[in-house]
N, C-alpha and C positions, 0 to 999 in steps of 0.2 A: 646422564640425558642419552635419549637413543636421538639417532636422527630423524627427521619427519618425514613422513613420505605422502606428499599431498594427493598423489592416485590415489593410492591404499585407503587413506582416512577416506577421501569420497567415495570409493567402493563399500566401506564399512557403513557410513553414514547412510548411502542410500539405502543398502541393505536391513539395516534399522529401520529406517523408516516406512519399511513396507509391513515392519509389525503395529503401523499406527499406534505407536507407544512414544506420545515426546518422553515420558519417564527415561527408557531404553535412550533416549538419541541423546538427554543433558548427561545420562550417565558415562555415555561413551566419552561427550567433549569433557569432561570433568576429569575422566582417567586420563585421556589425551594429552590434558593439559600437565597434569600432573606428572606423567611419565616425561614430559619437556620442561622438568624442574619448575614449574611454574604452580602458584599456591593460588587457584581460581576461590571464588564465592558464590555459591548460589543464595538469592537473596530471598524475602517474602514475597515477592512475585514471581520467581520460578525462573528470575532472569539468573547467567552464567556470566561470572564479571572475573576479569584478570588483568592485571597493570604490569607495565615495564617501564621503567626511568623514574625520573623524578627532576619534574624541572618546570617551568611557568607554564609553557604551551601544551597544552594539552589535546590531542587527538583520540578519534573514538572511532574504532571499526564495529560494525553494528549489523545485524543479518537474524534470521530466525532459523525457528529448528522445526520446526510445525511445518507439517505440509496438506494437500488436500484428498481426502479420501474418494472412491476408493483407488487402493495402491495398486501400482504395477511393480513385478519385481524386475531387480537390475539384471542385467545383460549387458556386453562388452563386445563392439565387433570394432577391431583396432582401436583407433583411436576415440571412437564415437561410445560414452555409455549412455545406459538408457533407464529408464523406471520413474515415477511417479517420486517428485523432489530433487533429479537429476540437476537440474537446472534450475528450481525454484523450491529451496535455495539452496542445496548443497553443493553446488557447484561453487557460487561464491562464498559461503560457509567455509569452504576447503584452501581455497585462494584466501581469503581474509584472514586465516588463522595461519597459513603458511606465512605470509607477510608478519603478521604479530609475534609467532614466535623468532623471526629473523632477525626482528628489529632491536636493538640495541640503542634507544636515542641518549645523545651526549646533550641536549639544551632541550630536552622536554618530558614527556610521559605520552604514551599511547595504551588506552585501554580496550579491551576485546569485549563487548556487551551484546551477548547472545537472546532473544527473546523467546520467548516460549508460543506465542498466541496470533501473531500477525496474521496469519489466514480469516481470524474471527474477530475478537473484540480489543486484540492491541494492549490488553492487562498490564503486560510485562514491560512493554515501551511506556505507557504512563506514568508509570511508577517510576522510571529513570531519573535520576538529578545528578548530572557528570557534571555540571560546570566547565564545558569542552568550549575549544577555541574552533572546532571544527570537527564534521562527521563524514566518513563513507559508509552511506548505506549499500549493503550488498546483496544486489537483484539481478534478474538477466538482462544484461543490456546492449550483448555483442559486443562489448569494449568500448563503447562509447561510453561519455561522463554524463550522465543526464542531471541538469542545472534546476529543472522546476519538471512540475507535477501538480495537473488537476486534482482538486478534490473531491469526496463524494458525500452528497446527504441523499437521505432519504427521509421523505416524508407523506402522511395521508391526508387525503382531502375527503371530509366528511361533510354529506349533504344531507338535509332533514327537509322535508314537506308535509302533506298530509295525505294520509291512505283514504282510497275511495272506491266505489266500485268503479270496475273500466268502464261500463255501460253509460255511467254520468261522471267523465274525468274531470269536469269543469266544476266538480263541488271537492276536489281534493286539489293539491300541489301536490306535481309530481316530479319526485328525486331525481329520478334518470334523465327525464326530458333536460334538465339542467346540464347535463354534460355537453352539448352540442356549443351552447356559448361559452362555455368554461373552456373545453378543450381550443375553441379560438384564441379566448384570454392567455391560455397557457403559450400558443404559437407567439404572442404581443409582447409576452412579460419580458422577455431582454430590450428590445426594441425602447419598452419606457420605463424598466426602471432595472436594468442588468447591469454590469460593472464593465462593460465596455472588452474592447479587443485587449489581450495581454501582448507583450512584446513577445515572449517566448512562447507562449501556452495559445495564442490566439481566443477564441470566441470562447463562451461556457456554454454547455448544453440544457438541455431541460426536455425531460421524457416521459408520457405516461405508459407506465409500464404494465398495470393491472387494474383491471375496475372489479367492483360485486355491487348487485343491486337486485332490488326486488325479491319477494317473497312468491307470489300466487299469479299467475299468468291470468286473472281476471280481476288483478288490484291494481289501483294507482300505486305506484311504490313511495313510502314515504320516505327511505333512506337510501342511499347509494355512495358508495366510496372510490376513490381510485387514489394510488400512488404514483407520484411522481420521483424519478430519480433525479438529483440535478450532479451533473459536474460541473463543477464551480472555479472560475479563475480570481487571483488575488485581484483587489482587495475584499473581497467576498466573503463573510464569516457563514456559519450555520446560523447563527440567532438572527445576522441582517437577512438572510435570505428568507427568514422564517417569516418574518414580519412584512418584508415586502409582498411574496406573493400573496400573503394573509389578505391584506390589505388590494390589490391588484383583482383577487379573483374575489372579493365582496365585491367589489365594483361593477362584477361584471355580473354576478348571479340574477337568475330571473327571480321578479317579487315575489316574496312570501316563501322561497327557499334560504335557510340557513345553512352557514358555511364554518366551517374549522377546519385550521391545517394545522399539523400535531406531527412535526420530528419525531422518525424513529426511537424509539427509547432504550437507550444504551448505556453501560456502566462508565463507559469510556467516551472522551471527544471524538467528535467525527473526525477523520483525516481529511482536513482544509488543503486548497491550494496552499501550494509554498513554490519560492524563486530563489534562488542564489545568482550574483553577479558573475558570469561566465568569466570574467575578470578576477576574480577574487584568488589566490594565491593556491589555494588549495584544487581549485577545479584547473588551472592552467596547468599547473605542476602536472596535476594527474593525466591529462588530456598529452601533456610533452610524452610522459612515460610508457601511454599505451597506446598510442597512435591513432586512438580514436577521434571523434568531434563532441563537441559541445551542443548538449540537444535536450529538448525536454524529454521527459517518460513517460508514458500512454497510461500507467495503471497508478494508483493509489497505493503508497506503501506509509512505513512508520517515520521515514524521513518527514514528515509534516510536524511530527512531535519536537522534532530538532531543530526544524530551519528557522524558527523564530527566535534561539538563543544563539545560532552560530552557521556558518557560512557549510552548507550541506551538498553534498553530490551523493546521486545513486549510481553504482558501476558493478559490472563483472560480467561471468561469462556467461556463453548462452541466450538462448532470445524467446521471448515469448510467443513469436511465432515467424513462421518464415514462407517461404512461396508456395510451399505446400497445406500452410492452415495452421492450426492451433498447435503451438510447442508442451508450454507452460499449462499446469491443471488439464493434460490431455494425455491419452492412453498410448501416444507416441512420444512423451517427453525425452528428451535425450539432451544430452552435453559433449562437446568437443575437449577431452581431455588435456589435450594441446594449450586450449585457450583457457582452462583451468590453469594450465602453469604460468600463461601470459600474463594473467590477470593477477596472480599472486607478486609477479616480478614488477610488473607496473606498480603495482600498493606499495610494494618493498622500497621502489628508487622514491617514490612520492612521500610515505615516512623519511627515508634518508636525507631527503633536499629539506624538508621541513622542520625536521626534529634533529638533525644532524647527525 
């Protein structure tokens, strides 16, 4: 087994990500694990899995290998490494891999579970069934320990009216004109049906993001559609939201307008809101080890799939945005390599405290 170089692995990972090929990134991860005398397994969903130890307590280190195109090439300036994926999530990946390889659990087991498509449909995470006692999900949190996150649902409201000549609008039913009262109803939805304020996340949001309607400039439009973006808080679920918003909007639709709401069709569950008690041992140990604070995460992650099973936190080096603007998913994406190493140390200490 050769010595594992966290910084060198991070550079190779970001350079590999610039090829926009998840298969190459998976190969790099598998070969690195094999070089460290670990036997990784790639399951049918494309997840890379490896375990160490053999005991009752089971902790999982999870992050993802995909990034958002178009890609930006790797560059380094002293302590700062830049390039698409450098913080989301190659920085967390390098840190978790370092901690995993250093862990020699005496009273439990640790599994590294790296998914292939977090940025799209999360088919890898949806297929995982690990029966764990806790999850650390690697994302750029600036070394804070994130114990909750809003969910994200998306759906389309379809309106049906009756087409007519614009010279005699009263002979039809204008689907586009129905937008005004329905948009006002969107604004009142949470006051009347929402889940209320969550102690960690605050309130949910509901936003109209796209509108389509009308076919001819001299015709009363018979059809119209608009998209709703929902950022949820517990205990709201996707199905519960869909039922409530449909009933609410139908109650405010003008007479003669038919209304249907449908969640976006996807092969995996929506990333729903989740929350872990900040006093859970996993969260407490990682806060103490990292020197960060416990706080919510601002983006949806695959932690949503794990939090119902066991205490789950999101943690890692890098930030989604800084004082100058966007970092993750942006052309200026970067991570401080010293922070990658600090994250690795914090996770190592947490594993040692919980697994012996």
